C-alpha positions in Angstrom: 19.1 0.8 -22.9 16.5 3.5 -23.3 13.7 1.0 -22.7 15.3 0.0 -19.4 15.5 3.6 -18.3 11.9 4.2 -19.1 10.8 1.1 -17.2 12.7 2.4 -14.2 11.1 5.9 -14.3 7.9 6.8 -12.5 5.6 8.9 -14.7 4.2 12.1 -13.2 0.5 11.7 -12.8 -1.6 14.1 -14.8 -3.3 15.4 -11.7 0.1 16.4 -10.0 0.4 20.2 -9.8 3.6 21.4 -11.6 2.9 25.1 -12.2 3.6 27.2 -9.1 3.5 30.6 -10.8 0.6 31.7 -8.6 0.3 28.8 -6.2 1.9 28.1 -2.8 4.8 25.6 -3.1 6.5 23.4 -0.7 9.6 25.6 -0.6 7.5 28.7 -0.3 5.4 27.4 2.7 8.6 26.3 4.5 10.5 29.4 3.5 13.3 27.2 2.3 15.1 30.1 0.6 15.6 31.6 4.1 16.2 28.4 5.9 18.8 26.9 3.6 20.6 30.2 3.1 21.2 30.6 6.9 24.4 28.6 7.0 27.5 30.9 6.8 30.8 29.1 7.5 33.4 31.5 8.7 36.6 29.5 8.2 38.8 30.6 5.3 39.5 28.5 3.3 36.1 27.1 4.2 36.5 23.9 6.1 34.4 21.0 5.0 33.1 20.1 8.5 32.0 23.5 9.6 28.7 23.1 7.8 28.0 20.0 9.9 28.7 22.0 13.1 26.4 24.8 12.0 23.5 22.6 10.9 23.8 20.5 14.0 23.2 23.5 16.3 20.6 25.2 14.1 18.6 21.9 14.0 18.8 21.7 17.8 17.5 25.3 18.1 14.5 24.4 15.8 13.7 21.4 18.0 14.1 23.5 21.1 11.6 26.0 19.7 9.1 23.2 19.4 9.9 21.9 22.9 9.1 25.3 24.3 6.0 25.5 22.3 4.8 22.1 23.7 5.9 22.8 27.3 4.1 26.2 27.2 0.9 24.4 26.0 1.3 21.7 28.7 1.6 24.4 31.4 -1.5 26.2 30.0 -3.5 23.0 29.9 -2.5 22.1 33.5 -3.6 25.6 34.7 -6.9 24.9 33.0 -7.2 21.5 34.6 -7.0 19.8 31.2 -4.7 17.0 32.1 -5.1 14.8 29.0 -3.9 17.4 26.4 -1.1 18.3 28.8 0.1 14.7 28.7 -0.1 14.7 24.9 2.2 17.7 24.8 4.6 16.1 27.2 4.6 12.9 25.1 5.6 14.9 22.1 8.4 16.6 24.0 9.7 13.1 25.0 9.9 12.1 21.3 11.7 15.3 20.5 14.2 14.7 23.4 15.0 11.3 21.9 15.7 12.9 18.5 17.9 15.5 20.1 19.9 12.9 22.0 20.4 10.7 18.9 21.5 13.8 17.0 24.7 13.9 19.1 25.9 10.8 17.2 26.0 12.9 14.0 28.2 15.5 15.6 30.4 12.8 17.2 31.6 12.0 13.6 33.5 15.3 13.9 37.0 14.3 14.9 39.3 16.5 17.1 41.7 17.0 14.1 38.8 18.3 12.0 37.2 20.5 14.7 40.4 22.3 15.6 40.7 23.5 12.0 37.8 25.9 12.4 37.1 26.1 16.2 38.9 29.5 16.3 36.3 31.2 14.2 33.7 30.6 16.9 35.2 33.2 19.1 33.2 33.2 22.3 30.1 31.6 20.7 28.9 28.7 22.8 25.8 26.6 23.4 25.9 28.0 26.9 24.4 31.1 25.3 21.3 29.3 23.9 18.3 31.3 25.1 15.9 28.6 24.1 17.8 25.9 26.0 17.9 28.1 29.1 14.2 28.7 28.8 13.5 25.0 28.6 15.6 24.4 31.7 13.7 27.2 33.5 10.4 25.9 32.4 11.3 22.5 33.9 12.4 24.2 37.2 16.2 24.6 37.0 16.0 28.4 37.4 19.0 30.7 37.9 18.4 34.5 37.7 22.1 35.1 37.2 21.8 33.6 33.7 19.9 36.7 32.6 23.2 38.5 32.3 24.3 36.4 29.4 21.4 37.7 27.3 21.5 41.4 28.2 22.9 42.3 24.8 20.0 40.6 23.0 16.6 42.0 24.1 14.5 39.3 22.5 16.5 36.5 24.0 16.5 38.3 27.4 12.7 38.6 27.3 12.3 34.9 26.5 14.5 33.8 29.3 13.0 36.3 31.8 9.5 35.1 30.9 10.5 31.5 31.7 12.2 32.6 34.9 9.1 34.4 36.2 6.5 31.9 35.1 5.5 28.8 37.2 7.4 25.8 36.1 5.7 22.7 34.6 6.1 21.0 38.1 4.6 24.0 39.8 1.6 23.8 37.5 1.1 20.1 38.1 1.3 20.5 41.9 -1.2 23.3 41.8 -3.5 21.1 39.7 -3.2 18.4 42.4 -4.0 20.9 45.1 -7.2 21.9 43.2 -8.1 18.2 42.9 -8.0 17.8 46.7 -4.5 16.5 47.3 -2.8 18.0 50.4 0.0 19.9 48.7 1.9 21.9 51.3 1.2 25.7 51.4 4.9 26.3 51.2 4.9 24.7 47.7 1.9 26.6 46.5 3.1 29.9 47.7 6.8 29.6 46.8 8.8 32.1 44.8 8.6 30.6 41.3 11.7 32.6 40.2 13.8 30.4 42.4 15.2 27.0 41.4 13.1 24.1 42.7 14.7 22.4 45.7 13.8 19.1 47.3 10.8 19.5 49.6 10.5 16.6 52.1 7.0 17.3 53.1 5.8 16.7 49.6 7.1 13.1 49.5 4.3 11.6 51.6 1.7 13.1 49.3 3.3 11.5 46.3 3.9 8.3 48.2 0.1 8.0 48.8 -0.4 8.3 45.0 2.2 5.6 44.3 0.9 3.3 47.0 -2.5 3.0 45.2 -2.0 3.8 41.5 -5.4 2.6 40.5 -7.1 5.1 42.9 -4.9 8.0 41.7 -4.3 6.9 38.1 -4.2 10.4 36.5 -1.8 11.8 39.1 0.3 8.6 39.0 0.5 8.6 35.2 1.6 12.3 35.2 4.3 11.7 37.8 5.7 8.9 35.6 5.6 11.1 32.5 7.5 13.8 34.4 10.1 11.2 35.4 10.4 10.2 31.7 11.1 13.9 30.9 13.8 14.1 33.4 15.4 10.8 32.4 15.4 11.9 28.8 16.9 15.3 29.7 19.7 13.7 31.7 20.5 11.3 28.8 20.7 14.4 26.5 23.0 16.1 29.0 25.2 13.0 29.3 25.4 12.5 25.5 26.4 16.2 25.2 29.1 15.8 27.8 30.5 12.7 26.1 30.4 14.2 22.7 32.3 17.3 23.9 34.8 15.1 25.7 35.3 13.1 22.6 36.0 16.1 20.4 37.9 18.6 22.7 38.9 16.6 25.7 39.4 18.8 28.7 39.9 22.1 26.9 38.0 25.1 28.2 34.8 25.9 26.4 34.6 28.7 23.7 32.3 30.6 26.0 34.8 30.6 28.9 33.5 27.6 30.9 35.7 24.8 32.2 34.2 22.6 29.4 33.6 19.0 30.4 33.8 19.5 34.2 31.1 22.2 33.8 28.9 19.9 31.8 29.5 17.1 34.3 28.1 19.3 37.2 24.9 19.8 35.2 24.2 16.0 35.7 23.7 16.7 39.4 20.8 19.1 38.7 17.3 17.7 39.0 13.8 18.8 38.1 11.5 16.6 40.1 13.5 15.3 43.1 10.4 14.1 45.1 9.4 11.8 42.2 12.7 10.0 42.7 12.8 10.2 46.5 9.4 8.5 46.7 10.8 5.3 45.3 12.8 4.8 48.5 9.8 5.5 50.6 7.3 3.1 49.0 6.0 0.4 51.3 5.7 -3.2 50.2 2.1 -4.4 50.2 1.2 -6.3 53.3 0.5 -10.0 52.8 -1.3 -12.5 55.0 1.1 -15.0 56.6 1.1 -18.4 54.9 -1.0 -21.0 56.8 0.9 -23.4 59.0 0.9 -27.1 58.0 -1.7 -27.8 60.8 -4.0 -25.1 59.5 -3.6 -26.4 56.0 
């Protein structure tokens, strides 16, 4: 029996570092003592599933921190006319979005009977109060200055959201880059109040249509437009998965933060970041073709 165990054991190589008395360790670098001690279920007796609920949302906030980091970099690169690294940051955000969407499947294992056992300890805590989520929405163009009131009691969160409110959105930065590259972006777009939510701008559609009519001639702009469409698609899938997970767990109950719950989340699906990039699909012209020769011509 002992021989079998030894054969199924991987020996530690002599070069592997095992003494961390005065060396940086994995746990030290990641501050795991802090990270893994940040879960404090409030239910008494502690309900088994509250830990899932806490970790689900803490993990989401960590990913949102990285999304903001990458979107901020993308905006900076666009301001500097460095499109390639901006697209790299956007690509990373898209992968994070897919992870965040799939993550809802873990929370969906929480049944209504389980959640109701500890929902009361949340008080008025709600994802609606996520400053990072709101900053992501603002950075993508869904701005709403009234949301600042939610964060007045938290100076750091308030500053984060206000900064995102007052900064040009990712779309603003892209359209400014196009203008500098010679595209006829309307002055109303370039001079708009960036603290306001983006609204559909019909005069922008012909500019984008020209890009889509000849992708090869406008490849960089065309590719970026499609990357932005990917971002919006992924965000809407996240919103929808959120909606269906909440509906599955609490039905039509009101949210802990005071919202109407599912109906409130459903209205978010009507919000859009880049409406002209969708509208252009209706406007695209089919390429002209020479008429087929008649039999006599053949």
